[in-house]
N, CA and C of each residue as an Amber inpcrd file, in Angstrom:
protein
   228
  43.9060000  67.7420000 266.6090000  45.1380000  67.6730000 265.9010000
  46.2830000  68.4450000 266.6800000  45.9200000  69.5260000 267.3320000
  46.8760000  70.3170000 268.0580000  46.5250000  70.1520000 269.5460000
  47.5640000  69.9030000 270.3670000  47.4270000  69.7820000 271.7480000
  48.0040000  70.9820000 272.5580000  47.4290000  71.3760000 273.6510000
  47.8890000  72.4080000 274.5010000  47.6550000  73.8580000 274.0930000
  46.5930000  74.0680000 273.1480000  46.3400000  75.4190000 272.7100000
  45.1070000  75.8500000 273.5040000  45.1720000  77.0910000 274.0500000
  44.0210000  77.6750000 274.7890000  43.7520000  79.0350000 274.2590000
  42.5000000  79.4150000 274.2050000  42.0350000  80.8140000 273.9060000
  41.1050000  81.1840000 274.9400000  41.2450000  82.2590000 275.6510000
  40.3220000  82.7210000 276.7430000  40.1520000  81.5570000 277.7100000
  41.1240000  80.7870000 278.0240000  41.0280000  79.7470000 279.0370000
  40.3940000  78.5080000 278.6150000  39.9650000  78.3940000 277.3440000
  39.3870000  77.2170000 276.7480000  40.2350000  76.5320000 275.7640000
  40.2410000  75.1870000 275.7750000  41.1200000  74.4830000 274.8880000
  40.5740000  74.5920000 273.4730000  41.3500000  75.0650000 272.4670000
  40.9800000  75.1760000 271.0690000  42.0320000  74.7650000 270.1380000
  41.6670000  74.3840000 268.9220000  42.6030000  74.1570000 267.9080000
  43.2090000  75.3770000 267.3330000  43.9070000  76.2190000 267.9540000
  44.4120000  77.4030000 267.5200000  45.9500000  77.3900000 267.4430000
  46.4800000  77.7840000 266.2280000  47.8240000  77.6840000 266.0640000
  48.3980000  79.0010000 266.4530000  47.8040000  80.1580000 266.0980000
  48.4920000  81.4180000 266.4470000  47.3350000  82.4900000 266.6050000
  47.4230000  83.3580000 267.4280000  46.4740000  84.5720000 267.4980000
  47.3330000  85.7810000 267.7680000  46.7460000  86.9030000 267.2620000
  47.4570000  88.2050000 267.5030000  46.5180000  89.3620000 267.3820000
  46.8380000  90.4420000 267.8750000  45.9740000  91.6740000 267.8100000
  46.6390000  92.6170000 266.7330000  45.7810000  93.2460000 265.8930000
  46.2690000  94.1290000 264.8540000  46.7130000  95.4740000 265.5360000
  47.6830000  96.1040000 264.9730000  48.1360000  97.4080000 265.4320000
  48.0540000  98.4580000 264.4340000  47.2440000  98.2010000 263.4340000
  47.1130000  99.1610000 262.3430000  45.6580000  99.4230000 262.0310000
  45.3560000 100.4330000 261.2700000  43.8360000 100.7710000 260.9590000
  43.4580000  99.8590000 259.8080000  42.1490000  99.6850000 259.6700000
  41.5730000  98.9120000 258.5590000  41.9910000  99.4510000 257.2030000
  42.2760000  98.5900000 256.2660000  42.7490000  98.9420000 254.9630000
  44.2580000  98.8640000 254.7100000  45.0150000  98.7570000 255.8220000
  46.4600000  98.6770000 255.6940000  46.9000000  97.1970000 255.6340000
  48.0610000  96.9650000 254.9440000  48.6510000  95.7090000 254.8090000
  48.9980000  95.0970000 256.1080000  48.6610000  93.8700000 256.4580000
  49.0320000  93.2190000 257.7130000  50.2280000  92.3650000 257.4220000
  51.2180000  92.7230000 258.2060000  52.4930000  91.8170000 258.1690000
  52.7630000  91.3920000 259.6340000  52.5970000  90.1400000 259.8410000
  52.7760000  89.5510000 261.2790000  53.8300000  88.4920000 261.3310000
  54.8110000  88.6980000 262.0940000  55.8280000  87.6930000 262.3320000
  55.8190000  87.3070000 263.6780000  55.4920000  86.0180000 263.9910000
  55.4850000  85.5250000 265.3740000  56.8670000  85.5640000 266.0720000
  56.7760000  86.0040000 267.3770000  57.9400000  85.9620000 268.1900000
  57.7260000  85.0260000 269.3390000  58.8500000  84.5660000 270.0050000
  58.7620000  83.6100000 271.0800000  57.8530000  82.4180000 270.7600000
  58.3360000  81.7130000 269.7820000  57.6500000  80.5370000 269.2500000
  57.5400000  79.4710000 270.3610000  56.3250000  78.8810000 270.3820000
  56.0910000  77.7220000 271.2690000  55.5860000  76.6210000 270.3630000
  56.1620000  75.5640000 270.3500000  55.8010000  74.3910000 269.6160000
  54.8770000  73.5410000 270.2690000  53.7340000  73.3070000 269.7070000
  52.6540000  72.5480000 270.1800000  52.6800000  71.0950000 269.5410000
  52.1420000  70.1130000 270.3740000  52.1340000  68.8240000 269.8550000
  51.1260000  68.6010000 268.7970000  51.4920000  68.0490000 267.6110000
  50.6180000  67.8150000 266.4530000  50.6440000  66.2840000 266.2660000
  49.4680000  65.8270000 266.1580000  49.3540000  64.3100000 265.9850000
  49.2680000  64.0790000 264.4800000  50.5390000  63.6990000 263.9730000
  50.7070000  63.5270000 262.4710000  50.2360000  62.1970000 261.9670000
  50.1290000  61.2280000 262.7920000  49.7950000  59.9240000 262.3140000
  48.3230000  59.8330000 261.9910000  47.5470000  60.8110000 262.3850000
  46.0810000  60.8360000 262.1080000  45.8130000  62.0320000 261.1920000
  46.7640000  62.7310000 260.6960000  46.5420000  63.9450000 259.8820000
  46.8280000  63.6260000 258.3930000  45.8730000  63.9140000 257.5820000
  46.0730000  63.7820000 256.1260000  45.5620000  65.0010000 255.4710000
  44.9840000  65.9340000 256.1450000  44.4870000  67.2070000 255.6170000
  44.5160000  68.2370000 256.7640000  44.8720000  69.5020000 256.4140000
  44.8360000  70.4980000 257.3370000  44.2070000  71.7500000 256.7400000
  43.1690000  72.2950000 257.4650000  42.4320000  73.4090000 256.9900000
  42.6650000  74.6080000 257.9080000  42.9080000  75.8010000 257.3270000
  43.1410000  77.0080000 258.0090000  41.9380000  77.9590000 257.8220000
  41.5350000  78.4580000 258.9200000  40.4790000  79.4590000 258.9850000
  40.9650000  80.7110000 259.6590000  40.7980000  81.8470000 259.0890000
  41.1680000  83.1240000 259.7240000  39.8640000  83.7480000 260.2200000
  39.9140000  83.9870000 261.5810000  38.7480000  84.4680000 262.2190000
  39.0190000  85.8060000 263.0620000  37.9630000  86.4250000 263.3510000
  38.0680000  87.6160000 264.2880000  38.0850000  87.1520000 265.6660000
  38.0370000  88.1560000 266.6030000  38.1140000  87.8760000 268.0190000
  36.8480000  87.1140000 268.6240000  35.7820000  87.1390000 267.7500000
  34.5540000  86.3950000 268.0680000  34.3610000  85.0380000 267.5190000
  35.4570000  84.6150000 266.7510000  35.4990000  83.3080000 266.0710000
  34.7170000  83.3210000 264.7900000  34.3020000  84.4910000 264.2820000
  33.6620000  84.5110000 262.9840000  34.7130000  84.6330000 261.8970000
  34.4330000  83.8220000 260.7450000  35.4470000  83.7610000 259.7140000
  35.5130000  85.1970000 258.9650000  36.6750000  85.5840000 258.7010000
  36.9320000  86.9020000 258.0510000  36.6590000  86.7780000 256.5670000
  36.0200000  87.8020000 255.9790000  35.8990000  88.0290000 254.5280000
  37.0790000  88.8070000 254.0930000  38.0050000  88.1810000 253.2750000
  39.1540000  88.8810000 252.8360000  38.9680000  89.6480000 251.5700000
  37.7710000  89.7360000 251.0890000  37.4130000  90.4870000 249.8680000
  38.3750000  90.2440000 248.7490000  38.6790000  88.9680000 248.4990000
  39.5460000  88.6270000 247.3810000  41.0050000  88.9160000 247.5980000
  41.4240000  89.4090000 248.6670000  42.8880000  89.7450000 248.9000000
  43.6320000  88.3760000 249.0290000  44.7860000  88.4170000 248.6060000
  45.7030000  87.2320000 248.7890000  46.1820000  87.1200000 250.2810000
  46.3450000  85.8810000 250.8340000  46.7990000  85.6710000 252.1680000
  47.8610000  84.5190000 251.9810000  48.9910000  84.8020000 252.6560000
  50.0640000  83.8290000 252.5920000  50.3500000  83.3950000 254.1020000
  50.2400000  82.1580000 254.3910000  50.4920000  81.5750000 255.7510000
  51.6050000  80.4860000 255.6040000  52.6530000  80.5960000 256.4200000
  53.6510000  79.6370000 256.4410000  53.6710000  78.9230000 257.7030000
  53.7610000  77.5620000 257.7370000  53.8580000  76.7550000 258.8980000
  55.2210000  76.2250000 259.0970000  55.6720000  76.1700000 260.3540000
  56.9820000  75.6340000 260.7290000  56.7520000  74.5140000 261.5550000
  56.9940000  73.2570000 261.1580000  56.8750000  72.0480000 261.9820000
  58.2520000  71.4510000 262.2460000  58.4320000  70.9690000 263.3940000
  59.6620000  70.3420000 263.6590000  59.4900000  69.1510000 264.6070000
  60.2870000  68.2060000 264.5830000  60.1650000  67.0800000 265.4230000
  60.7520000  67.3410000 266.7380000  59.9580000  67.0410000 267.8410000
  60.3640000  67.3460000 269.2360000  60.4250000  66.0890000 269.9850000
């Protein structure tokens, strides 16, 4: 679905990754800078699933906490 995304030199369907700069238990507020728009194949997309993982690719347990993710798509 997403083209041109690499993690550790390997092609992956990653929209955004970042490193935390706070201790565990603190609220995470992350605002991306220097946006790079990647190619999204919309003619084949009818569903999008988001998974939040750690640096090893393991899904995070958010312990019932709310998570808000906003996507910004634009035609290029």
